[in-house]
C-alpha positions, 0 to 999 in steps of 0.5 A: 850832181852825184857821181860814182867813182871806181878806183884802184890802189896799192895799200902798201904805203897807206895807213888804211883807207879812212882818214887818220890824223898825221897818217897817209890814207887813200881817202885823204889823198883823193879828197885833197885832189878833188878839193883842189880841182873844185877851186878849194871848196871841200869835197867829201867822198863816201866809200863802199867800205874801209880797208886796213893798212897795207890792204889793196883794192882792185875796184873800190867804189865811192860817191861824191857830190860835184857841180858842173862835172865834165866826167872825162876831164875830171878823170884825167885831172884826178889821175894826173894829180893823184899819187901813183899808187891810186888810179881812177878807172871810171866816173859815172853819174848816179841818182841823188839817192845813191850811196856807195856803202848803203846801196851795195848788194854784194862785195868780193874780196880776194886773198893771194898767197904764195905757197912756193919759194919766197919771192921778194918782188911780190912781198908787198902784194902777195902773202909769202906763206912759202909752204905747201897746203892741203887745198882740198881740205881748205875747200871743204872747210870753206863750205861751212862758211857759206850762208848766213852766220854770226861771225863774231868769232871772226872779227876784231874782238874789241870792235863793237857792232850792232850785228855780227851776222853776215851772209857769205854767198860764195867762196872760190879757190884758184891755184896757179903754179905756187899762187893760191887765191881765195875769193869771198863774196857776201853781203858785207864783211866785218873788220878782219873777217876775211883775214881771220877766215883765211887764217883759219883755212890755213890752219886747216890746210896745215892739218892743225884743224879739221874742216868741221871745226868751222861750225864749232868756232862759229857757234862759240861767237868768241874770237879766241877760238878762231886762230890767227889773222892772216897778213894784210898784204895779200888782201884785195877788195875786188869788187862791189856790186849794186842793183842797176835801179839804185844808180 
């Protein structure tokens, strides 16, 4: 039987989501516990996507195959055995054809930054930018990202992709007190894409770039023109959406 798991994690002490040799990763921690529960028979999980080192997840999704599953008991066992920086929120049965990555329709990331006084308590979970920004200009610039574009300028330069075309459906900005949140929803995201867009928007907010320059940089299709990459600590995978008939 196939199951879809929704879970959260704090990325601070992980070297990313995907398994890596001699490094602590989210994928390995979960698979290790599932395998123990499954009487040491290997269990592989397939996530909606990867997150980099120090990046967090509010609602990550992954599917796995597991026989004779008592969902409530499995959720309880996982949370009892997993480290405290991972938490399983829900497990549900899905169709055998379901794939957490390939059937995803919408993904949402949110980036959080502190534009006020430095806060050491939140330094692992909110980017401490600690300066004011012109948010209205950032909102204007963000509108140029909306739609289907080639985001080659906003991904990792050394990474090879079959296609760097993605569609952004919506970008929202929220500011409460000193915390600015930028929420991106699209059909998929390239490596470093959100952090690179945030870096560019910060430069617009600083007055170093004009909003219209987003169009110019997209057309260049060259990472060198897109500015700096925002720190990973402020980035969260917020949600993954599927069509109901895919479950």
